N, C-alpha and C positions, 0 to 999 in steps of 0.2 A: 155678227148681224146686229147684236144689241148696241155695240159701239156706233155702228153706222146710223142706226135709228136715232140715237142720242145726238149725234153730230148734225143730223138734219134739223133737229128741233132747236139747236143752239147756233144762232147766227150773230152777226155783228150788231144787229138792232137789239137783240135780247141782251147781249153783253153790255152795250151802252146803257140800256134801260136799267140794268141791275147795278152796274159799277158807278155810273155818274153820281147818283145821290150820295155815295160814300165819299167822293171827293168834295162834295159841297157840305157834307155833314159838319165839318169842323167850323164852318162859318156859323151854322146854327148854334153850335156849342158856344161860340164866342159871344153871340148876341143874347143867349139865354143863360149864361153861366151864373148870373145872379139869382136865377129862379130854378131851384131844383125841380119843381113841379113841371114847368114847361119843357125843361131839358129832358126829363124822363118821358113825358108824353110823346114828344117828337121822336126821341130815340127808340122807344118801344114800338111806336107805329111803323117806323122805317124797317125795323127788324122783322116784325110780323108780316108786313107786306112783302118783304124780300123772300122770306121762307115760303109763303103761299104762292108767290109768283114763280119760283123755281119749281115747286111741285106741280103747278098748273101747266107751265110751258114745257117742262122736261118730261113730266109724267110721274104719277105716284108710284107706279110699279117699278119704273126705272130707278127712282131715288131709293125705294125700298130694297132693290137688288144690290145697292151699294153699301147697305148695312149688313155686312157678312156676319155669320154666326160668331159670337164672342168666343175667343180662344185664348190660351195662354200666350200665344204669339202676339195677338192683337193687343192684349193688356200690357205685355212687355214693351211693345212699340209705343203705346200711349204713355207709359211711365218714362220711357227713354226720351221721347219728345219733350215731355214736361220738364224733366230734370235738366236736359241740355238747354232748354229755353230759359229756365230760371238761372242756371249757371252763366249763360250768356248775358242775361240782364244784370246780374249781380257783378259779374267779372269785368264786363266791358263798359258799363255805363260811366264809371268814374274816369278811366283812362281816355275814353272818347270825348267826354265832356271837357277834359283838359286840353284836347287837341283842337276841337271845333266849337263854335258857338251853338248853344242848344236853346235858342229863344223859342218859347212856346206861345202859341196864339191864345191859349186859355189853360186854365187848370180846373179839374173837376171840383165842384163845391163839396164840402163835407156833408155826410148824410145827416138830415135833420132829426132823425130818430132811429133807434135800434131796429124797430119793426121794418122800416123802409130799407135799412141796410140789409136785413135778412132777405127781403123780397128781391132786392137788386142782386145780391150775391148768389141767389139761387135761380129764380126765373129770369132775371135780367141778363145775367152772364151766360145762361143757357141759350137765350135768344141770340146773343152776340156770337157764340160759338157756332150755332146752327146756321145762322144767316151768312156769316163770313166763310165758313167751310163749304156751304152749298154753292156760294157764288165763286169764290176764288180758288177752291180746289176742284169741285165738280164741274161747274159750267165753264170757267175760264180755261182750265187744263184740257177738258174735252174739246173745247173749241180750238185751242192752239194745236192739239194733236191732229185735228182734221186737216191741217196744212202739212202733215207729214214731217213736222219738225222733230229733231232729235230730243231725247230726254233731257239733256243738259240745257238746250235752248228753251224748252217748255218750262223747265224749273226756274231758270233765271228770269224769264219774262213774266211768268205768273207771280213769282216772289217780288219782283220789282213793282208790279202794279199793286199787289197787296200791301207792300210796305209803304208806298207813297200815298195811300189813302189816309195814312196816319200823319200826314205832313204837319197838322196843327200841333202835334205833340213835340215838335222840334226835330232837327236833323239827326241827332244821336238816336232818338227813338225809331226813326225811319230805318237806320242802319241795323238796329237791334231786331226790329220786326222782320227785316229781310233775312237776317241770319236764322232767326227762329223758324221762318217759313220753309227753309230749305228741306228739313226732314219731313214735314207733312207732305210737301209737294212730291218728294222722292217716293215716299211710302204709297201715296195714293196712285201714282202712275204705275208702280210695281204691283200693287195688290188690288187696286180698284175697290178698296174698303175704306169708307169714310168714318166709321165709328171711332177708331183710335185718334184720328185727327180732331174730331169734335171733342172727345174726352180730354185730350191733351190741351186743346185750346181753352176749354173750360177750366181745367185745373190750374193752368198757368195764370189766367186772368184772376181766378179766385184768390190765389195766394198773393198776387200783386195788389188787388183791391181790398184785401182783408185789412190792410194797414191804413186805409183811408178813414 
């Protein structure tokens, strides 16, 4: 009954409303990459609006129910997703870059100060993990499941959409994001627990951005 209620609230209009800004976001990065301030303001605003929109339209209690009690199993899954994601990023980036062009639309500017880096690595990356997991794992997967698609189809479609919002980072990064997203998509469909996905997403990004 809970799943049916969630499906009623998640429709094509909500999906378009939530997903479309993420396809356009890289254009914003391109035009503001010389200004860390404006890039950050626009980025944080998008993430906050996304999280609040999901809570508003899907329901606070429904979202809360998807944060299951933390267990050894959920922590193990979070660690597994993080480790696999980092191994994929480190192991495949070089070989894929040699096979295909990886022209980026933009590059993130260096942090202007240590304090801003700390804020972005904590609050900023938490916003990224929450907003993207809420949209591309909870909303998108629940919506796709409402069409009675099989688990493999739901996984491939949701991961493809999630990967392609990163188009501005280059084709190699799109492939890497797709591969990384397979485990969170599988786990969420199996367990209906979003916490390990959010934690793994945060940890993976934290380690990657730590070197910026």
